[in-house]
KETORZA-939434 format. One record per residue (C-alpha): residue in three letters; x, y, z. Coordinates in pm, whole numbers, plus 50000, padded with zeros to 5 digits. Layout:
BEGIN
 rest     u     v     w
  Ala     X     Y     Z
...
//
This chain:
BEGIN
 rest     u     v     w
  Unk 50000 50000 50000
  Unk 50126 50343 49916
  Unk 50202 50590 50189
  Unk 50093 50864 49949
  Unk 49758 50717 49842
  Unk 49621 51024 49666
  Unk 49941 51148 49504
  Unk 50050 50840 49322
  Unk 50382 50897 49145
  Unk 50665 50668 49048
  Unk 50922 50918 49171
  Unk 50756 50969 49507
  Unk 50772 50599 49586
  Unk 51146 50650 49634
  Unk 51089 50916 49896
  Unk 51045 50650 50169
  Unk 50792 50887 50320
  Unk 50753 50827 50690
  Unk 50893 50475 50661
  Unk 51244 50530 50785
  Unk 51141 50847 50972
  Unk 51470 51032 50949
  Unk 51367 51397 50992
  Unk 51627 51668 50992
  Unk 51616 52003 51172
  Unk 51707 52356 51092
  Unk 52028 52417 50904
  Unk 52166 52768 50910
  Unk 52354 52907 50608
  Unk 52663 52738 50748
  Unk 52472 52414 50690
  Unk 52494 52274 51036
  Unk 52255 51983 51107
  Unk 52133 51843 51434
  Unk 51849 51593 51479
  Unk 51507 51641 51637
  Unk 51490 51292 51772
  Unk 51203 51068 51676
  Unk 50865 51236 51713
  Unk 50672 50973 51527
  Unk 50420 50774 51729
  Unk 50414 50398 51748
  Unk 50085 50401 51554
  Unk 50244 50609 51281
  Unk 50533 50368 51252
  Unk 50295 50073 51233
  Unk 50082 50235 50962
  Unk 50393 50319 50759
  Unk 50538 49968 50789
  Unk 50448 49740 50501
  Unk 50579 49444 50701
  Unk 50331 49521 50976
  Unk 50045 49555 50728
  Unk 50127 49227 50554
  Unk 50195 49040 50878
  Unk 49863 49140 51038
  Unk 49658 49059 50729
  Unk 49815 48711 50707
  Unk 49733 48659 51074
  Unk 49372 48775 51037
  Unk 49296 48631 50694
  Unk 49492 48304 50699
  Unk 49593 48195 51049
  Unk 49263 48278 51225
  Unk 49039 48108 50963
  Unk 49269 47803 50977
  Unk 49230 47790 51357
  Unk 48851 47810 51322
  Unk 48865 47536 51062
  Unk 49057 47309 51297
  Unk 48809 47369 51581
  Unk 48490 47327 51378
  Unk 48592 47078 51110
  Unk 48383 46800 51265
  Unk 48064 47006 51272
  Unk 47804 46882 51017
  Unk 47716 47241 50928
  Unk 48071 47313 50812
  Unk 48125 46987 50623
  Unk 47996 47115 50289
  Unk 48185 47444 50314
  Unk 48534 47325 50398
  Unk 48769 47067 50255
  Unk 48929 46790 50452
  Unk 49272 46884 50316
  Unk 49298 47258 50367
  Unk 49671 47305 50305
  Unk 49638 47389 49931
  Unk 49379 47656 50012
  Unk 49598 47802 50287
  Unk 49891 47823 50047
  Unk 49673 47974 49772
  Unk 49522 48240 49999
  Unk 49865 48330 50142
  Unk 50013 48374 49795
  Unk 49709 48567 49675
  Unk 49739 48813 49964
  Unk 50114 48854 49914
  Unk 50076 48916 49541
  Unk 49792 49165 49593
  Unk 49996 49341 49863
  Unk 50296 49377 49632
  Unk 50077 49488 49343
  Unk 49914 49757 49555
  Unk 50252 49883 49673
  Unk 50396 49906 49322
  Unk 50089 50036 49140
  Unk 49949 50279 49398
  Unk 50254 50505 49377
  Unk 50200 50570 49006
  Unk 50050 50893 48874
  Unk 49681 50980 48899
  Unk 49606 50681 49122
  Unk 49388 50663 49431
  Unk 49509 50368 49636
  Unk 49161 50268 49756
  Unk 49046 50215 49398
  Unk 49309 49942 49353
  Unk 49218 49723 49649
  Unk 48920 49537 49507
  Unk 49064 49484 49152
  Unk 49401 49357 49274
  Unk 49253 49119 49530
  Unk 48990 48995 49285
  Unk 49265 48923 49033
  Unk 49499 48748 49275
  Unk 49232 48542 49450
  Unk 49067 48464 49117
  Unk 49395 48339 48975
  Unk 49452 48126 49284
  Unk 49104 47974 49258
  Unk 49160 47898 48890
  Unk 49490 47724 48960
  Unk 49336 47517 49241
  Unk 49051 47417 49011
  Unk 49258 47313 48709
  Unk 49505 47123 48930
  Unk 49225 46924 49091
  Unk 49328 47021 49444
  Unk 49062 47043 49720
  Unk 48924 47390 49788
  Unk 48815 47504 50134
  Unk 48554 47746 50005
  Unk 48468 47911 50333
  Unk 48834 47962 50427
  Unk 48909 48114 50088
  Unk 48607 48345 50095
  Unk 48679 48462 50450
  Unk 49044 48529 50361
  Unk 48935 48736 50063
  Unk 48683 48948 50256
  Unk 48905 49000 50561
  Unk 49199 49104 50342
  Unk 48991 49362 50156
  Unk 48850 49500 50480
  Unk 49197 49528 50635
  Unk 49348 49714 50341
  Unk 49057 49957 50323
  Unk 49111 50025 50694
  Unk 49484 50084 50644
  Unk 49422 50313 50345
  Unk 49178 50521 50550
  Unk 49410 50549 50852
  Unk 49710 50636 50637
  Unk 49514 50909 50463
  Unk 49424 51062 50800
  Unk 49746 51023 50999
  Unk 50039 51011 50756
  Unk 50096 51344 50589
  Unk 50450 51375 50450
  Unk 50633 51708 50425
  Unk 50829 51781 50107
  Unk 51050 52089 50087
  Unk 51084 52290 49764
  Unk 51384 52496 49657
  Unk 51370 52747 49370
  Unk 51007 52660 49296
  Unk 50750 52933 49229
  Unk 50438 52975 49439
  Unk 50226 52929 49126
  Unk 50370 52580 49077
  Unk 50320 52495 49443
  Unk 49956 52610 49433
  Unk 49867 52338 49181
  Unk 50014 52050 49383
  Unk 49797 51789 49559
  Unk 49697 51884 49912
  Unk 49750 51533 50050
  Unk 50116 51633 50094
  Unk 50249 51933 50287
  Unk 50460 52126 50034
  Unk 50708 52349 50217
  Unk 50854 52644 50021
  Unk 51211 52704 50143
  Unk 51315 53066 50110
  Unk 51652 53027 50282
  Unk 51892 52734 50340
  Unk 51739 52652 50674
  Unk 51491 52389 50798
  Unk 51293 52422 51121
  Unk 51091 52102 51076
  Unk 51139 51749 50948
  Unk 51106 51676 50577
  Unk 51066 51353 50386
  Unk 51231 51483 50068
  Unk 51325 51801 49882
  Unk 51238 51912 49529
  Unk 51478 52146 49345
  Unk 51425 52348 49029
  Unk 51775 52335 48873
  Unk 51695 52632 48647
  Unk 51650 52866 48943
  Unk 51934 53100 49036
  Unk 52073 52955 49358
  Unk 52351 53101 49570
  Unk 52658 52901 49681
  Unk 52492 52868 50023
  Unk 52198 52690 49861
  Unk 52431 52458 49671
  Unk 52612 52369 49993
  Unk 52279 52318 50171
  Unk 52154 52080 49899
  Unk 52480 51889 49916
  Unk 52441 51844 50290
  Unk 52083 51724 50243
  Unk 52209 51447 50016
  Unk 52490 51356 50256
  Unk 52234 51332 50539
  Unk 52030 51083 50336
  Unk 51745 51319 50244
  Unk 51616 51241 49890
  Unk 51655 51539 49654
  Unk 51465 51535 49326
  Unk 51451 51734 49004
  Unk 51130 51935 48968
  Unk 51061 51775 48627
  Unk 51059 51428 48784
  Unk 50797 51536 49036
  Unk 50586 51684 48755
  Unk 50607 51357 48562
  Unk 50500 51163 48867
  Unk 50205 51391 48936
  Unk 50075 51430 48579
  Unk 50163 51094 48421
  Unk 50318 51278 48126
  Unk 50677 51334 48011
  Unk 50715 51680 47861
  Unk 50965 51735 47584
  Unk 51131 52011 47385
  Unk 51353 52052 47081
  Unk 51659 52027 47307
  Unk 51584 51717 47511
  Unk 51840 51474 47374
  Unk 51966 51373 47719
  Unk 51612 51306 47843
  Unk 51538 51091 47543
  Unk 51839 50875 47612
  Unk 51665 50779 47937
  Unk 51343 50694 47752
  Unk 51468 50368 47607
  Unk 51228 50093 47715
  Unk 51350 49785 47897
  Unk 51450 49530 47635
  Unk 51414 49250 47889
  Unk 51056 49343 47964
  Unk 50988 49374 47590
  Unk 51063 49002 47561
  Unk 50873 48908 47877
  Unk 50578 49119 47766
  Unk 50561 48928 47437
  Unk 50522 48603 47632
  Unk 50244 48760 47840
  Unk 50075 48878 47520
  Unk 50068 48526 47376
  Unk 49943 48380 47704
  Unk 49665 48638 47709
  Unk 49568 48552 47351
  Unk 49535 48180 47421
  Unk 49329 48247 47736
  Unk 49101 48506 47573
  Unk 49055 48352 47228
  Unk 48787 48094 47326
  Unk 48577 48376 47476
  Unk 48647 48634 47202
  Unk 48566 48413 46899
  Unk 48194 48364 46980
  Unk 48155 48738 47046
  Unk 48326 48823 46716
  Unk 48110 48576 46524
  Unk 47780 48704 46662
  Unk 47879 49070 46632
  Unk 48003 49028 46274
  Unk 47669 48869 46182
  Unk 47481 49161 46340
  Unk 47696 49413 46148
  Unk 47622 49242 45814
  Unk 47249 49241 45890
  Unk 47243 49608 45991
  Unk 47425 49760 45693
  Unk 47588 49648 45365
  Unk 47962 49590 45358
  Unk 48223 49367 45518
  Unk 48207 49308 45893
  Unk 48585 49349 45938
  Unk 48746 49688 45871
  Unk 49112 49682 45767
  Unk 49348 49978 45777
  Unk 49724 50016 45732
  Unk 49878 50164 46044
  Unk 50220 50260 46178
  Unk 50363 50001 46415
  Unk 50670 49893 46609
  Unk 50989 50068 46495
  Unk 50799 50247 46218
  Unk 50694 49931 46033
  Unk 50347 49930 45880
  Unk 50089 49657 45936
  Unk 49723 49584 45867
  Unk 49510 49657 46172
  Unk 49175 49477 46211
  Unk 48858 49621 46363
  Unk 48488 49545 46354
  Unk 48322 49786 46113
  Unk 48126 50054 46298
  Unk 48064 50296 46008
  Unk 47868 50286 45688
  Unk 48089 50170 45403
  Unk 47901 50372 45138
  Unk 47971 50716 45292
  Unk 48297 50909 45243
  Unk 48472 51101 45519
  Unk 48808 51182 45681
  Unk 49055 50914 45797
  Unk 48973 50986 46160
  Unk 48650 50994 46362
  Unk 48494 51330 46442
  Unk 48249 51416 46721
  Unk 47897 51290 46644
  Unk 48028 51137 46321
  Unk 47723 51072 46097
  Unk 47893 50767 45942
  Unk 47869 50566 46266
  Unk 47589 50309 46261
  Unk 47349 50262 46557
  Unk 47516 49931 46643
  Unk 47860 50081 46584
  Unk 47793 50344 46849
  Unk 47773 50077 47119
  Unk 48058 49873 46975
  Unk 48283 50178 47001
  Unk 48158 50279 47346
  Unk 48244 49940 47496
  Unk 48553 49891 47275
  Unk 48413 49569 47125
  Unk 48521 49693 46781
  Unk 48885 49650 46892
  Unk 48853 49276 46961
  Unk 48976 49158 46615
  Unk 49313 49309 46705
  Unk 49370 48998 46913
  Unk 49496 48850 46585
  Unk 49740 49142 46547
  Unk 49868 49055 46895
  Unk 49902 48689 46796
  Unk 50108 48788 46490
  Unk 50338 49009 46698
  Unk 50228 49334 46530
  Unk 50060 49466 46844
  Unk 50053 49413 47217
  Unk 49761 49412 47456
  Unk 49898 49735 47608
  Unk 50095 50011 47435
  Unk 50053 50339 47243
  Unk 49750 50321 47015
  Unk 49855 50278 46648
  Unk 49760 50560 46412
  Unk 49668 50545 46045
  Unk 49952 50627 45807
  Unk 49791 50959 45715
  Unk 49765 51077 46075
  Unk 50104 50933 46175
  Unk 50280 51122 45896
  Unk 50087 51440 45973
  Unk 50183 51424 46341
  Unk 50545 51345 46257
  Unk 50564 51670 46057
  Unk 50418 51887 46331
  Unk 50499 51721 46665
  Unk 50868 51697 46768
  Unk 50994 51344 46838
  Unk 50656 51194 46746
  Unk 50810 50883 46589
  Unk 50972 50792 46919
  Unk 50639 50641 47030
  Unk 50716 50352 46793
  Unk 50991 50231 47028
  Unk 50742 49977 47169
  Unk 50467 49772 47009
  Unk 50136 49955 46969
  Unk 49857 49831 47192
  Unk 49486 49760 47198
  Unk 49474 49988 47502
  Unk 49733 50221 47650
  Unk 49830 50489 47902
  Unk 49715 50773 47677
  Unk 49397 50590 47579
  Unk 49271 50556 47937
  Unk 49345 50922 48018
  Unk 49270 51104 47696
  Unk 49062 50886 47462
  Unk 49058 50925 47084
  Unk 49207 51247 46946
  Unk 49283 51383 46601
  Unk 49401 51747 46640
  Unk 49775 51817 46643
  Unk 49756 51993 46982
  Unk 49583 51694 47140
  Unk 49830 51462 46969
  Unk 50118 51644 47141
  Unk 49955 51586 47479
  Unk 49892 51225 47383
  Unk 50259 51186 47297
  Unk 50354 51308 47645
  Unk 50145 51025 47790
  Unk 50312 50781 47550
  Unk 50656 50902 47654
  Unk 50567 50843 48017
  Unk 50465 50488 47932
  Unk 50794 50424 47753
  Unk 51007 50576 48030
  Unk 50834 50381 48309
  Unk 50772 50070 48098
  Unk 50699 49788 48346
  Unk 50457 49512 48439
  Unk 50315 49731 48717
  Unk 50226 50013 48480
  Unk 50067 49758 48246
  Unk 49858 49621 48532
  Unk 49743 49973 48620
  Unk 49646 50036 48257
  Unk 49454 49706 48254
  Unk 49257 49815 48563
  Unk 49194 50159 48414
  Unk 49083 49999 48086
  Unk 48811 49804 48265
  Unk 48679 50129 48410
  Unk 48708 50299 48070
  Unk 48513 50023 47897
  Unk 48243 50037 48163
  Unk 48207 50418 48140
  Unk 48264 50454 47765
  Unk 48521 50730 47833
  Unk 48695 50874 47525
  Unk 48488 50690 47264
  Unk 48373 50867 46948
//
């Protein structure tokens, strides 16, 4: 669980906010440090300790139900709800809790994330996967034990999230940062503007604007902060963590060197893509068949729409979609608001993203991934490349059926919106990881349910 549940930023996860509790006190221009001593309560330490959180939930959700099972196993009422051999269920519930705990820790510190919103999806996924593995392996399942573990774990993490939001409020100092910038920051953190190289209260980290004019005293002060173990971060990194976007300019060569995606995860991700295809294909094929039949009945034309798009490393490929527009009406290469070409059925297919399902075959062929920057048509891709600096860099990873920009911005066509979209894509490439993909998957479910961004 994240200590900063409402801030959610990859950079801020490194702040170790209130975990190690190493506050520093006022430093005069001579940069002399002395320590407050620990003012943090025992409750605060417990709430900030992930070991405490995990240990208690395993006690409440695994050990206690197991003890009840041992005491009541002979009762006729319990016979149909529990299994004689409970060890596989105990192992499955323990692993499910540990995986959900780790997932919450890693995902909740990402941008634009509210930690509470992750609890149910992550525990549903981990416990669901455990139940599936128990079922296909033929192992006995103690249904009551598993259900109680699931419900107790969710209740515990909601309690922790609530208490952390009330009692753990980190303080982050800011050097060379304008008041206008500070005014737009989330209020779940105390942002402390430092006007002189002196601290009269403890801080969890410090943010520095390197473009500000700082005196030698400030430079010495920042150096001493680092030597004392206080994390010091570039203002741009904090902005990325808070907005989920990586801004760029015509002179950002050094930044782009850091944007190279992990080649190891590129290979691992391909294996996950194939696994997802083989799991989803039996469910997707019947939906595609019935929907294609409905499209043919509603309007003349082929049920599958094909379009050449720009893909991984600038290579073109044929992208498949269910047809949602009339085939006998001309129009631009992109969808406009209230586009008259969209059929009545197509409106719902686009809202719930069902029209994207044929791209599962693009994933199978290695042209796309489940998650990545959305591929554009050649016309739009070439237009954006002419007007948006570094646009082609988004092709460093495979395009996806859903993506970081898609769940935050939706479909866009204007150059200005494309530049913002590219900033989301750059964030995805810079922080390319399984945890970010899991967050996008969770956000995609919400997007499909709400119809956000569809045209």
